[in-house]
C-alpha angles and dihedrals in degrees: 000000000000134000106244127189115211113199105191131139097198110088095210094049089047091051092049094046091048092049093047092048095045089049088056092052099258128137111233134214117190133208126174095199140030097251094055090044092053091051093049091047091055095042100045104020098213121206091239141008129214104203124193108218097213107060130152117262101357115030123227095254092055089047091050091050089054092049091049093050092052111086091214095056102026093098096055109105112236123205113200112221116200145151088216104088106174125127090247090056089049091052091048090053090049091048091052090055101260111155095210141001132223125185119222138269088068117239109204096218093052089046096050094044092050093047092045091049094050093045090051088053098250118142114233 
């Protein structure tokens, strides 16, 4: 079991992610915007973060870049979640410091495999 922070502004997507993570035995922290997510990441230091790319105010890639520049949170794996699934979007997420990339809608097998790989320390 891991503590996973989900940063997602869409209530339906948050509910789905929370349900999938809980069903896989994980504890879940929720944030509806990047600022709240950054605060929770610094306070609770989760083992992994699911980061929506399109967030209000600060987008998920900018938030990821901040997390990766902070020595306290730089080691937390970040999975970018986005409906934009082009190669250019994948490259932007990697450039921002995301450790993996999952296109929405979430597919539980892909999600679980990616999470398990990152928690085991494998690069994806």
